[in-house]
Structures are given as C-alpha cells and as structure tokens.
LUMDREN-608109 format. One record per residue: residue in three letters; x, y, z of N, C-alpha, C in turn. Coordinates in steps of 0.1 Angstrom, whole numbers, plus 5000, padded with zeros to 4 digits. Each point is the difference from the previous one (the first is absolute). Example, Ala and Ser with C-alpha at 12.3 -4.5 7.8 and 13.67 -1.06 7.14 Angstrom:
ALA513249435078499150125000500950125000
SER499650114993500950115000499250115008
***
This chain:
UNK489948944663500849935007499549915008
UNK500649845001499249915000499749965018
UNK498949924998499449975023501149995000
UNK500549955003500949935007501150115003
UNK500650074989500550175007499250065011
UNK499149984991499350125013499449935015
UNK500249895000499949985014500849935011
UNK501550054990501250005010499850045010
UNK500449995012500550135008501250034997
UNK500450165004500850095005501449965005
UNK500749964990501350035002500550075018
UNK500349905009500650055020500950074992
UNK499850135010500850104999501949955009
UNK500750044993501249975003500850085010
UNK500749925010500450055013500350154992
UNK500550115005500450135001501949974999
UNK500050074991501650024995500250184995
UNK500850035008500350204999501250024986
UNK499450115001500850104988501550005002
UNK499650025012501050065005500449995016
UNK500850035010500149925020500950105000
UNK499750075006501150145011499949905004
UNK501350055016500849945006500150105016
UNK500050075010500750015007501449985001
UNK500750025006501549985004499849875010
UNK499050105013499849875009499749934999
UNK499049914989499349934998500449874994
UNK501550034997501149874998500649955013
UNK499450115012501149925009499149905008
UNK499049934993498649925004500449884993
UNK499949885012500149904983498550034990
UNK498850025002499150024994500450094986
UNK500950105009500250094985501049924989
UNK500749955005501249954990499149844991
UNK498949935012499349944986499150074993
UNK499250125005499550084986501050014994
UNK501150095000501050004989500049914994
UNK500949855002499949874994499449984992
UNK498150065000498949934994500150114988
UNK500050095003500550124986501150034996
UNK500949915001501150044990499749824995
UNK498849925001500249814993499350084989
UNK498950075006499050104987500050084999
UNK501750034994500150104992499650155003
UNK499950045010499150084997501250195007
UNK499550114998500450105003500550025009
UNK501250075010499349965010501250165008
UNK499250115007500550115001500749965020
UNK500550175000499850015017499350175000
UNK499349975014499750115001500350005019
UNK499950125004500450115011499449915015
UNK498350044990498949975010498749924990
UNK499749945008499149914990498650084998
UNK499850085008499150105002499950154997
UNK501449934986500250174991500349954984
UNK499249954993500749984987499750094988
UNK500850065001500350144985500149954986
UNK500349864991500650054991499349914991
UNK498449955009499649894985499450094986
UNK500249874991500150064984498250015001
UNK500050114986498650055004499650154989
UNK499350004992500650184997498650045007
UNK498949965005498650075002500149875020
UNK499350135007499349865014499349884994
UNK499450024995499349884996501349864999
UNK500250054989501549924996500949985011
UNK500150055011500749955013499249995010
UNK499450004997499149915014499449894993
UNK500149924983500249904995501049935006
UNK501650044993501049935008500050085012
UNK499650015006500849945025498849964997
UNK498649914993499349895005500249904996
UNK501350014999501349844988501350055007
UNK500350045009501250055008499949925013
UNK501549925002499750005020501350025000
UNK499650125017501150035007500349925007
UNK501449935010500149975006501250095013
UNK499749985015499750015010500250055014
UNK499950075009499949975011499050065010
UNK499349955005499550075005500050025014
UNK500450155006500550015008498850085010
UNK498850074994498849995010499549825005
UNK499850025013499549925006498050005009
UNK500450085000498950065000498849954993
UNK499149935007499049934987498350065006
UNK500250084986498250044996499449925002
UNK498650065009498649935004499349954987
UNK499449854995499849974997498350004997
UNK499350055007498449945004499350004989
UNK498749935000499449895005500849895000
UNK500649974988500849904999500949925009
UNK500750105006501549975012500350125009
UNK500949935011500150155003501150044996
UNK500949934994501050054996500149994980
UNK501150124997500249944981501749965006
UNK500049904996501749885003500450064985
UNK501550085004500350074983501649934990
UNK498949954994501449914996499750004979
UNK499350095001500550024982498450134999
UNK500650094990499050134996500149974988
UNK498950034994499450014980500049904998
UNK498849974991499549914992500350034986
UNK499949854992500450054989498949944992
UNK498150025006499549984991499250164995
UNK498850004992499950124992498350025012
UNK499849965005498250035011499750105000
UNK498750094993500450184994499550005011
UNK498849955012499750085012501049955014
UNK501349944998501250005013500050125006
UNK500050045015500150085011501650014993
UNK500949924996501750064999499850114991
UNK498949984992500550114987500350145006
UNK499350005015500650135005500550025012
UNK500049885006501549995016501050004990
UNK500349904990501549974999500350134988
UNK499350125001499950084987501150024986
UNK501150095005500549984988501849895004
UNK499749895011500949884998499249894997
UNK499649944990499049924998500349875000
UNK501950004998501149904996499949945014
UNK500449794994499749895005500950015014
UNK500350055016501049925009499649885008
UNK501149955003500849855003500450095012
UNK499749955012501149985012500949925005
UNK500650005004501749894997499749945017
UNK500050155013499949905008499250025010
UNK499449884994499149935005500149985017
UNK500749935001501049955016499150115010
UNK500950154998499750165005498350015006
UNK499649924984498350034998498949935015
UNK500749894995499449825007500050085018
UNK501550105002500149985014499350115000
UNK499250084997499650135006498949934996
UNK498949944990499249915002499649965017
UNK501449925003499449925016499950125007
UNK501350085000499650085014498250075002
UNK499650024990498949994994498749945008
UNK500249904997499749875010500350035012
UNK501149994999499849995021499550135004
UNK499550104994500050055003497850075008
UNK500049914986498249995001499649865012
UNK501049924999499949885010498750015010
UNK499049945002499649884996499349984991
UNK500250114991498750064985500949924989
UNK499749944996500249994981499550144995
UNK501649994992500650114992500149954984
UNK499250044992499649964990501150064986
UNK500549964994501050114995499550024981
UNK499550064990499950024987501150024996
UNK500449864989501050044995500050114979
UNK498650035006500250054979499350095001
UNK499750095011500050154996500350074991
UNK500849954993501250154991500449894988
UNK499449874999500649944996499649874999
UNK500549924988499149864995501349895000
UNK499549965018502249964998500049824992
UNK499049935001499849934990500549964985
UNK499850154996500350054982501750005006
UNK500849995009501550045008501049875000
UNK498949915004500949895009500649944995
UNK499849924987501149964994501450084994
UNK500050165009501050034996500950075017
UNK498850025006500650015011499749875017
UNK499049934995500549925014499150095007
UNK499750035003499850115014498349885009
UNK499350044992498549945006500549835010
UNK501249904994499749875008500750045006
UNK501050105006501050065011499150045011
UNK498750024990499150055017499249965002
UNK499849914992498649885007501149965003
UNK500649965000501249905011500450085015
UNK500050054998500050115014498749995002
UNK498850034994499050035006499549855005
UNK500449914998499449845000500549985019
UNK501150025001500650055016499850095006
UNK498850155001499350045008498950055002
UNK499949945013498249945008499250095002
UNK500550134998498750085001500450134985
UNK501049884991499950144988499249884989
UNK499350114988499949974988500250064991
UNK500249944985500250054989499150004993
UNK500150134989498349994988500950064988
UNK499549964990500650114990498649964989
UNK499750084987499149944993501149984985
UNK499349984986500650024986499049964996
UNK500550114985499349914984500849894996
UNK500849975000500749924996500649844999
UNK500149944996499349865006501849954997
UNK500850085004501049925000500749935009
UNK499749925011499449935015501149945002
UNK500849874991500649925003501349995013
UNK500550114998501050005007499750025017
UNK498750035004499249985009499349875007
UNK500249914996498949875001500649915005
UNK501349985004500849965008500550045010
UNK499850115003500050115008499849925016
UNK500549965013499750015012499150085003
UNK498750065008498950054998499450075013
UNK499449865006499450015011498850044999
UNK499550034992498650074999500250155001
UNK501650035006499950165003500250094988
UNK499849974994500050104987498649964990
UNK499250074995499150054990499950084989
UNK500049834994499950114979499350024997
UNK499750134999498250054989500450084988
UNK498949894988500350064983498850105004
UNK500550084987499350124997499249954988
UNK498150015004499649924989499650134991
UNK498849954989499550104996498749944991
UNK498850114996499449964988501149964986
UNK499649954992501149974989500250144993
UNK498850065004499850164987500450085002
UNK500849995019501250085008501049994997
UNK500149834998501849985002500250044984
UNK499349984994500050004981500250124998
UNK499650125007499850144995501450115010
UNK499749935017500850145005501149895006
UNK500649894998501149945009501549924986
UNK500650084991500349954992501449935007
UNK500749944992500849965005500449915016
UNK499049965000499549905014499749854995
UNK500549925009499449884995498449974993
UNK499449904996499150054993498749945016
UNK498449964998500349965007499149885005
UNK500049894986500249885004501949955008
UNK500850064997501250015006499949985016
UNK500050085002499450055011499849965010
UNK498049974992500049865012500149855002
UNK500450014985501549785004500750105010
UNK501150115001500650035009499749945015
UNK498950084995498950035017499949805003
UNK500049974993499449795001501149975004
UNK501350034999501449985009500050035005
UNK500050185005499950005013499449915006
UNK499149925006498549995003500949865003
UNK500449924992500349895006501749995003
UNK500650105002501450005003499750055019
UNK498249965004500050075015499750124998
UNK500350134996499950155005499050015000
UNK499550135012498549985002500150164987
UNK499049964990499150094990499150105007
UNK500450094986499150114997500450104989
UNK498850005000499350114986499950135005
UNK500050134988499950135001499650044995
UNK498950044997498850034986500350154998
UNK500850084996500750124999500550024982
UNK499750194999498650045002498649874992
UNK499050075014498749954995499450174988
UNK500449914984499250114992498849955002
UNK499050154995498649994998500250034981
UNK499549884992499849994989498649914994
UNK499950094989499049894993500349884994
UNK499049955011500349844996500849965020
UNK500350105006500649925018499449895007
UNK499350014996499549825004500149915000
UNK499549984984500149934993501649935004
UNK501650155000501049964998500349965012
UNK499650015011500549995012499649845012
UNK498050004988499449885004501049824989
UNK501250074994500749914988501150005011
UNK500850075003500850045009500049885012
UNK499550005010499649945000499549855005
UNK499549964994499649864995501749954990
UNK500850164999501049864993501249995010
UNK499950075014500649975007499949875006
UNK498349975001499549875008501049934986
UNK499449954993500849914989501250015000
UNK500650085007501650004997500249955013
UNK499849995019500650035004499849815003
UNK501449965013499549865004498449985006
UNK499749955008498549945000500550075017
UNK500849995004499949995015500950205007
UNK500450004982500150195006499150095013
UNK499049964998499550105005500549935023
UNK500149905001500549985011501349965004
UNK500649954992501549955005501050134997
UNK499450084989501050184999499350055005
UNK499249985010499250195005499750094990
UNK499749944991499350144988499650115006
UNK500750084992499150185009500150074984
UNK499250115001499550064988500450165002
UNK500250084996500350115004499450144985
UNK499550085004499150074987499950105005
UNK500750104987500350114997499250094985
UNK499250145003499550014989501050084998
UNK500150054988500650084988499550175007
UNK501550035002500450175000501150054998
UNK499350155001501750094992499650135007
UNK501050034999500650195004500750054989
UNK499150154997500250064991501750024994
UNK500949965008501150014996500149844990
UNK499549925007500549814997499250084989
UNK498650044996500050014987500650094988
UNK500650105001500850064994501249884998
UNK500349955009501549934992499949834994
UNK498849995003499149924996499950024986
UNK499250104995499650044984501650064989
UNK500750015011501350074996501049854994
UNK499649895007501549834997498749944991
UNK498850045007499249904988499050054989
UNK500050134992499050065000498749964993
UNK500049834995499149934995499749955007
UNK500149995011498849935012498650005001
UNK499449884999498750005000499150035018
UNK501350055012499849995009498950085004
UNK498549955006499150135004500750145012
UNK500050104996500650095010499350184999
UNK499149955005498550144989500050055020
UNK500250105007500550035009498150065002
UNK499049934992498550085004499249895001
UNK501049844998498949885003500449965011
UNK501050085007500349935012499750055010
UNK500849985013499450045014501550105006
UNK500550025009501050035004500250025012
UNK500749925003500649925015501650055006
UNK499550105011501450035005500249895007
UNK502250025002500549895000500750045019
UNK500949925004500250045008501050115008
UNK500950034989501150134994499350064995
UNK498550065002499950164993500149964984
UNK499249874996500650054980498949875000
UNK499050074989498849895001499849884986
UNK499649964997500249914990498150004989
UNK499849994990499149984995499849815002
UNK498749975004499749885000498450014993
UNK499349854998498749994999499350045006
UNK498850114997498850035010499649885010
UNK499450015009499449905008499649894994
UNK498850044995499149894992500549904990
UNK501450034994500649914993501149945009
UNK500550065007501049935005499049915013
UNK498649975007499749925006499849924987
UNK499449994991499349904992501149954991
UNK501450075001501149864998500649935011
UNK500050105010500249885014498549915006
UNK499850004993498549915004500249864992
UNK499650084989500549924985501849885000
UNK500650055007501549965005500149855005
UNK498950105011499649885014499549914998
UNK498850024993499249884995500549914998
UNK500950064982500849894998500849885005
UNK500850095008501549925011498949965008
UNK499449985010499349935006499449884994
UNK498949994989500049964992500949864996
UNK501250094996500549894997501349925009
UNK499850075008501149985013499350085014
UNK499049924999499649995019500749965012
UNK501350014998500849995011501450124997
UNK499750034992500750154996500350095011
UNK501150065002499650195007500150044997
UNK499450134994500150084993500650185008
UNK501550035001500750075009499050135001
UNK499950064987499450115001499350024987
UNK499550165001499850064986500050144999
UNK500750054992500250135006499950104984
***
C-alpha cells in the first residue's frame, strides 16, 4: 500500500439513515411527524405503524443479538406523553426528553442496561409540549437558573437532520433568562446548529477521549478529528463550549494517550476559545455494574473492555445499586494527571467535576 493511502484520513461518518421506520398514529397529527414521514418516503425507507413507541415486537432477526443490531438501525416516531422530567445531576437539574436511543455501538454505554430490551431510536414530535413543560420548571425554580440536559438518553446531534428538535430547543432557550440548555455529542454533524440564535444560553459539549478508546470502544461514531473540527465550528458560532472526557480508561500507555488528546484539543480550537466560549471540562472514570457487564459481553463478545471485578473498587450508588470503579489510587492518578493536562493547555478553563 502506498504512503499516500496510509496517510489519508478515515472517511467521515455519514448522517444516520435507519433501515426501518415506525410511526405511532398520533405522531402524524404533528407537523414534525409529517415532515419525518416525507423524509422517510423520500429516502425509500420501509414504513410501519405501531400502537406505542414503547412497544416494538416484530423486529427481524433470528437471535437476540441480530435483533439488537437491527434495533440500533430502527427509528420510531412517537408522542412523548410523560412530561415529568427526570433529574440529571451533576450535569443539569433536569433531563429534557426529545429523543431516546442511539445508533452508536459504544461498548461501555449505560444505555445498554437502562434501555434494556428497547434499544431502538425514538424521536418525539410534540416538542411544543416539551418546551411548555420546561418553561414551567424554569418558573418554579426562579430566581435560580435551571439547566436542562438534552442528551441523557440519546445523542440528539445524530438525529438533528431528521428531527430539527435541537434547533427548536436552542431558539426557545435563547429567550429564557433563567433557562439553559446543554447537550453532549460524539457526532460531527453540527451544521444545522451553526446559524441558530442561541443568546449564549446553550452549551454544546463534545465527548472526547484517547485515540485508543475511540478506536476500540466507540464504533459508529464520528472520528476524533471530525469531532474536534466540529467543536471549532461551534466555538466560532459563539456557543459556550465544553468537553466530556468519558469514560476515562486505565490502559497500558494511558498517560501518552490522554496527553495527546489534550495537545490535539489545544491545536484545533480557536485561540480565544477559553475566554470567549467559557470552556468547561467534565471527567467520568469508567465504571460498570454486574448487569451491564453481562449485557455488554452478550452484545460485544469480542470487546477489549476491561471489566475485572477483582481489579476494581465497589462503590454503592444512591438507590442501593453499586458500581465497580477504579481503586482510589488509580482514580486519583487519573484525576491528577488529567487536571494538570487541562490547566497546562487551558489555564482559564473550568473543571466542573471528576467522578
């Protein structure tokens, strides 16, 4: 193979196009539902009906693994009936539900267990109702600022070319003096957001990691270079900008991997990004539950993800369920190293938390 071919960057991930699309009957009573139907028809996609976006029972596949894989390529368009928002600390006060599910195949993702047997992707068309509910939450908490996280159960950037929901939320939040929107993404398809009036009230965060982690554990996501290029576009569009380093993984050579990550971030961002875009970092070490480990090994049997309970510390959660995290000595080494790297490269940045 020629040197030229070896040096070419990997092709960019194309925007998501599902293999199957389901519609709740009520979804077609909304303009967004009609627009998505037109998009699906234009793309020649198989279209089916379902009585509920929470119940899809006829997915093809001869095994649970095959059904899982096709579910990750299935879009369900429905109406969000539950408008009581879940809490989303430490990222935000509330999770704002515009979509559920993700087409990416990140081996470690907590959605492996939280979505259970429903890993298909759902878009909710009643965004006016969702925004009205958000306005009530803002009013109840005044004069405090209320933050909403739009990416707790999905990656909304990966669906924006289909839904347009982020643009609606960003424009809505621009007019809320006491409201803030936040979301995080592993995808680079940010062009629809670059010219939306945001008034500085939406923080866009990119999930980044060492190259080893992205290559081995984040299939079907945008590559590192594309994510960083998209972060530069978001910075130049004036959005507050942040990065989530998650999950932080201890592997052979991790210091070099995370040092390279921070160096590339420094090189790629505009020189004034720290001050102008109020740069923030969030850091989450790798953790897993017994249930997650079982599900991950069923779905990704060849994964290189280290999940040896004997090498971990058991940490009890808020609801009596424990997780396996790194022992204190390793966790502290990760925290100190990354903190030093961040402040060396970005001395004006804010580290929001390490957990």
